Backbone bond lengths (Angstrom), bond angles and torsions (degrees), N, CA, C in turn:
res aa  C-N    CA-C-N  psi(-1)  N-CA   C-N-CA  omega(-1)  CA-C   N-CA-C  phi
1 M - - - 1.449 - - 1.524 108.20 -
2 A 1.326 116.72 129.19 1.458 121.88 -178.47 1.521 109.57 -85.37
3 L 1.304 115.86 131.01 1.464 120.91 179.85 1.527 112.21 -104.19
4 S 1.300 117.75 -9.90 1.462 120.42 -178.84 1.523 109.82 -123.33
5 K 1.319 115.37 173.16 1.460 121.12 179.01 1.526 109.03 -69.94
6 P 1.303 116.64 147.67 1.466 118.23 176.03 1.527 110.21 -67.10
7 T 1.300 116.76 146.59 1.469 120.67 -176.48 1.518 112.14 -80.96
8 R 1.302 118.59 -21.71 1.454 121.30 -178.88 1.524 110.25 -84.02
9 R 1.334 116.14 125.79 1.467 121.04 177.51 1.511 109.84 -87.16
10 K 1.298 116.53 143.22 1.454 121.14 174.12 1.524 108.93 -84.03
11 A 1.314 115.38 148.09 1.460 120.17 178.58 1.525 109.55 -69.52
12 P 1.344 117.97 137.21 1.464 119.78 178.72 1.535 110.24 -69.18
13 L 1.293 115.94 147.38 1.456 120.63 -177.91 1.524 112.49 -83.21
14 G 1.312 118.41 -21.06 1.462 121.32 -178.95 1.518 112.23 71.61
15 V 1.315 116.46 41.13 1.460 120.76 -176.07 1.523 111.07 -63.79
16 T 1.317 117.41 -40.24 1.473 119.64 -178.39 1.528 110.93 -65.53
17 I 1.320 117.39 -39.11 1.467 120.37 178.75 1.526 110.20 -67.29
18 M 1.330 116.90 -41.94 1.461 120.26 178.67 1.522 111.22 -63.88
19 L 1.325 117.34 -39.82 1.457 121.20 178.39 1.524 110.82 -64.38
20 L 1.324 116.92 -43.82 1.458 121.15 178.54 1.526 110.84 -62.23
21 L 1.319 117.85 -43.89 1.455 120.73 179.46 1.526 111.97 -67.16
22 L 1.300 117.28 -34.36 1.463 120.95 177.12 1.525 110.97 -65.61
23 V 1.316 116.93 -43.14 1.470 120.97 178.78 1.526 110.29 -65.59
24 L 1.336 116.81 -43.57 1.468 119.89 179.54 1.520 111.58 -63.76
25 S 1.313 117.51 -40.82 1.463 119.49 179.63 1.524 111.20 -67.80
26 A 1.319 117.63 -34.15 1.466 120.33 176.75 1.527 110.77 -66.09
27 V 1.325 116.72 -41.47 1.467 120.59 179.95 1.526 110.57 -66.34
28 F 1.333 116.89 -46.37 1.466 119.63 -179.95 1.526 111.22 -67.25
29 G 1.312 118.09 -35.33 1.453 120.95 177.16 1.515 112.24 -66.38
30 A 1.318 116.56 -40.94 1.464 120.21 177.81 1.526 110.91 -66.55
31 A 1.318 116.69 -40.62 1.467 119.88 178.82 1.526 110.84 -65.21
32 A 1.320 117.18 -41.38 1.464 120.07 178.17 1.527 110.88 -65.20
33 G 1.314 117.54 -37.71 1.459 120.66 177.30 1.510 112.24 -65.13
34 L 1.316 117.11 -39.82 1.461 119.99 178.83 1.528 111.40 -68.46
35 V 1.317 116.72 -38.45 1.469 119.70 177.30 1.518 109.94 -65.27
36 W 1.319 117.29 -43.33 1.460 121.24 179.98 1.527 110.88 -63.92
37 Q 1.316 117.24 -39.62 1.460 121.09 -178.33 1.525 111.17 -69.50
38 S 1.312 117.67 -35.91 1.460 120.04 -176.51 1.521 113.16 -88.05
39 S 1.324 117.58 -6.34 1.460 119.68 -178.66 1.525 110.46 -79.77
40 D 1.315 115.04 160.23 1.456 121.17 -179.86 1.527 111.81 -93.02
41 W 1.311 118.93 6.06 1.464 121.87 -177.71 1.519 111.44 -67.47
42 S 1.308 117.22 -31.42 1.461 120.28 -173.82 1.520 113.36 -93.07
43 D 1.337 117.74 5.04 1.465 119.71 178.85 1.521 109.47 -69.50
44 E 1.318 116.44 128.09 1.453 120.16 -179.61 1.516 111.71 -88.95
45 E 1.308 116.98 -34.00 1.451 120.78 -177.43 1.525 110.11 -104.58
46 P 1.322 117.45 129.29 1.474 118.73 175.78 1.527 109.91 -72.41
47 E 1.299 115.02 157.85 1.464 119.23 178.95 1.527 109.56 -67.50
48 E 1.312 116.08 139.71 1.460 120.48 -179.67 1.519 108.74 -89.65
49 E 1.330 114.57 140.32 1.448 119.97 176.69 1.525 108.98 -89.01
50 V 1.305 115.94 139.04 1.465 121.33 177.30 1.513 107.63 -103.38
51 L 1.333 115.66 118.28 1.467 120.13 179.79 1.514 108.96 -91.90
52 V 1.302 115.22 132.11 1.460 121.01 179.62 1.522 108.09 -114.59
53 R 1.319 116.66 130.94 1.461 121.51 -179.66 1.518 109.00 -78.17
54 D 1.356 115.61 134.60 1.471 120.51 178.35 1.493 111.34 -83.09
């Protein structure tokens, strides 16, 4: 039966760093999605010109 703490330390998991990176990637992904959605690159049909007779 062990009466003291074990001498071997466990490696830290880095949960706080992973959480921070997850939040940052979500923010950058959402921003990229909004930019892509609002851009005119994905328009399939060009704008039609309306001719008016003088």
